[in-house]
C-alpha positions, 0 to 999 in steps of 0.5 A: 500500500505504501509503495502504491501511494509512493508511486502516485505521489508524482501524479498527486503533485501534478494534478493541476497539470492533469486537470489543465490537460484534460480541460485543454483536450476537452476544448480541442474536442469541442472545436473539432466537433464544431468544425468537422462535417457530420454524417447522417444515417438512415435505414430502410427495411425491405422484406423479400418475398418468401414463396414457402410461406404467407400469401405467395404460398397460395396456388393463385399467387404461385402462378402469378409469381411463377418465375420467382425462385426462393430468395437467397439473401446473400445473392439479393444483397449483392444485387443491391450493390450492383452498379446496374441497380445503383445506376438506375437508382441515381436516375431518381435522385439528384446526386449528380451535382453537389452544392456547398455553401462556402464558409471560412473554415468548413463548407456545408453541403446543400441539397433540396435546401440549396437556393440555387439549382445547377444543371449541366447539359454537357460536361467535359471529362476534365471538369468531372469531380472538381470543385467550381467556385460560384460567387452569387453577386445578386439575384441576377448575376454571378461569377464562376471560378473554374478548377484551373483558375479561369473566371467567368461571369454570367446571368441567372437562367442563362447557359454559360459555356466552359469549354465543352462544359455547358452549365445553367444556374437557376434560383430555387424559387420554391425554396425562396418562396417557402423560406423568405429569410434564406440567404441567396447571395453568397459563395458556393462550391459545386462539384459535377460528379462522374457516374463511376466516382458517384457510384464508388462514393455511394458504395463506400457509404452504403451498408446492406445487411440481413436482419437474420439469416433465416428471416428474409428482411434486408436493412439498407443503411446509407450515410451522407453529410446531408440528412435528406440524402441519407433518407432519400437514397435507401428509399429510392434503392428499395423502390428501384429494386422492386421495380427492377424485379417487376420488369425482370419478371414481366420481361421474362413472362413476355419472352416465355409467352413468345417462346411458348407460342413458337413452340406450340406452333411447331408441336402443332404441325408435328402433331398433325403430321403424326395424326395423318401418319396413323390414319394413312397406316390404318387405311393402308392396312385396313385397321380399325381396331387391332385388339377387337379384330384380333379378338374377333378372329380368335373367337372365329378360329375357336368356333371353327376348331370346335366345329372341326372337333365335332366333325372329326368325332362324327367322322370317326364314328362314321368310319367305325360304323362303316368298317363294322358294317363291312365286316358284318356284311351278309349277316347284318341282322346278327350285328348290333351297330351303334348308330350314335353318329346317325341320330336323324329320324330317317335312319331311326325309322329305317332301323325300326323298319328293319327290326319290324321286318325281322320280326315279321320274318320270324313270324312267317318262318313259323308258318312258311319255309325260308324259300317261301315267297313271303319270306323271300320278299321280306328278306329282299326288303331287309336287304334293300334297307340294309344296302341303303343304310350301308350306302348312307353310312358310306356317303355320310363318311365321305360328306364328313371327310369333305366338310372336315377338310374344308373346315381345316382349310378355313382354320388355316386361312383364318390363322394366317391373319395373325402373321402380320399382327405383331408388325402392325401392332409395332408400327401402330405403337410407334406411331401412337407413341410419337403422337402421344409425345407430341400431344403431351408436349402440346398440352404442357406448352398450352398450360404453361402459356396460360400460366405465363400470360397470367404472370404477364398480366399480374404485375404484382411483387411480394417484395415490400418496404416495411420500414422506409427511411426517415430524415435523421435529426441527429448525426451518427458521426461524429459521436460527440460524447465518445469524441469528448471522452476520448479526447479527455482521456487522451489529455489525461494520458498525455498529462500522466505520460508527461509527468511520468517522463519528467519524473523519470528524467529528473530521477530525484530522491523524492521520498524516504522509500527511494533511499530505503530501496536503493541503499543500506545506509540508514535514514536518520532524519526526515525534515519536512517543510515547515509552515512556521518557525515554532514548528521548525524549532520543535521538530529539531528539538525532538530530533535531537532527543531521538538521536540522544536516545539512539546513542547517535548524539553523544557528549564530545562527539563531532557531527559533520554535515555533508552534501553534494551541493549546498542546495541539498539542504546542508545549510538548512539542517546545519542551522536547525541543529545548531539552534536546537543545541543552542536552545539547550545551552550546549557548548558547541563549536561550529566549524565552516569550511570556506572554499577560498585559498587565502594565505592564512595558517590559523583560524580566520575568525572566532566569535561568540554568539551574543545570545549564547556565550558558549557557542563559538564559530570558526572558519577554516580555509583550504590553505589552512586545512593543507597544514593537517594530515588526516591523523593530525586532523583527527587528533585536532578534532579529538582534542578540541572536542573535549572542551565542547559538548559537540562540534558541528562541521559544515563540510564542503561539497563532495569533490572538494579536496578535504571533504573526505578527510573531515568525514574520516575525522568526524564521529557522525557523518550526515549526508544531506539530500533534498527530496526535490533537488537531489538526483536519485543517483547520489544515493548509489554514489554515497554507497560507493563512497562509503564502501570505497573509503570505509566511512563510519557512522554514515547517515542520510538526512532527507530535507523537505520530506513529504513535500508536495509543491502546489502548482497553483500556489507556485503560479500565484506566488510568481504572479504576486512577485511579478505584480510586486516587481512591476509596482516597484518599477513603476514607483521608481519611474515616478521618482 
């Protein structure tokens, strides 16, 4: 804690300098703020359309905004910074000419509050981005100074030609009528900006950020020395962005509609050609409906095959019956043929007739012989019927064979139809597929054409300005509080740095802590700066008491007061101790060393103190001290001290010929140092002297310990002394 207080002492002493430096820095900051050009900032918030939510998510508006994809905020921010969009925005604002009211120290930019209007019809490349001086003499005439120093005069509303540059200067009648007190006749500066330079300057002051990566809201910040410019540009940029979006969408819809109309025409021709190809192929191949025709032919063949099977069964039965009848020829009546294949009424009746004749024959054979005419007639009838049946079976077989053969041929012919069906189906499938492709394309293009026409007709943009920029009343820069605070802190740091530098360069003893930290020699006394003689006397009396208690001040001892310079407080400490000893009625001998070379070998003077007869003063010169060796000097002081309570020596400064000799001969050596005047390096030098010459009983004595000078008091004293001197000088002049 003590070290910290010691460290802060220089700054506590220099607090007036610190306060003065801080006030000076604050004053400079105020002047800086007064003359610096302020910057105003305005912000426009624009919400981008999000097709995944809200109104644009409905199907109707999806169709309206068909060609707008989901916005990527990063790409939209880059679009805002594009030269093309900024160039379009500049057509809405009057930034091509900047007008300034010229002042003694700074120029003030004017915009809509400018009493003059400057219109340039043509501008030379050499006149771009350079300041013209305009001096409006009155409401009718003016004088222009070009950047190259050429002066021209003109009249209001007339066009003046500066080489290839043509400028027309007019009065802003609306502003003049609105503000009667506006100053018109004045000095102005105006600059004709080139497009590239203007866009570059705007990009420097334009800051476009996203409120959040997940929220499609963009903040457009713009800074300008004029508050109306700062508010007008971001609003114009947001409007230009929306208009550009609409134009882009409308243009894309127009191009799309034209493209779709052309494609629809081409597809329509191909679709007609495909339809004609299918029709011609069907006509050429007689195709109505291949699946139905195939199904009909298959059904027909199936029926024919059923008939063929039935005929084959009947034919086999007829052949079997014919063979059976051939084998049983001659005894047919003993056979039992199966007439399953002949189930017609005639055959049935004939079989019944034969059976009936057989029955009659049996009855006749009961009465007649086989040779009987009646019997033979019946046999003849039976034979006729048998032959008829046999012939009928034979003819039936032949008839069935003929039908079977014809039916087989018919089936073969019917099956030949299916040979060309796969090829027809393949070709018809190819033609149909081509037709369907063209038909789908035609339908798709017509649907997209309708949607594109809707998008072209619906001039709606879902981007919208949710927070337009307003004219700022207070500038964002300079920040007066921050600048003043920084300047004040800077003044504080400069003052502290200056005090630290001076304190370091001076490197004075300052306080007891410095002595104690740099030397092992004890500090015997710290003499403060006294406000009164009474306090001074009390201090030295108390100091002598302490020395006596510590056995430093003993009877008949010799005390030597030393210093590197007289300014180190040697005389002050010496006189204080002498007066304290005199007040105690001590018999003392004062020895002072005179830095002279007078030719004397004895004591120059010996005087008694008027107040104390026991006090004696002696003055030794250098020539006198040369008569002593160190041993004789020690013997002299030792012998002399017996007659006195104490001997006090005011030694010469370090570096004199006999300084060290007197220190060796003395019992106590006090090294006096002043806290404000003695350099710090003297502490180490004292240590070196003590070690080198083996000096005994060496003590430090610090003068003006704890003294902190008051700069204000010092200045006040200087002022008083100056005034007093001037008054004295004035009195002398009057005399």
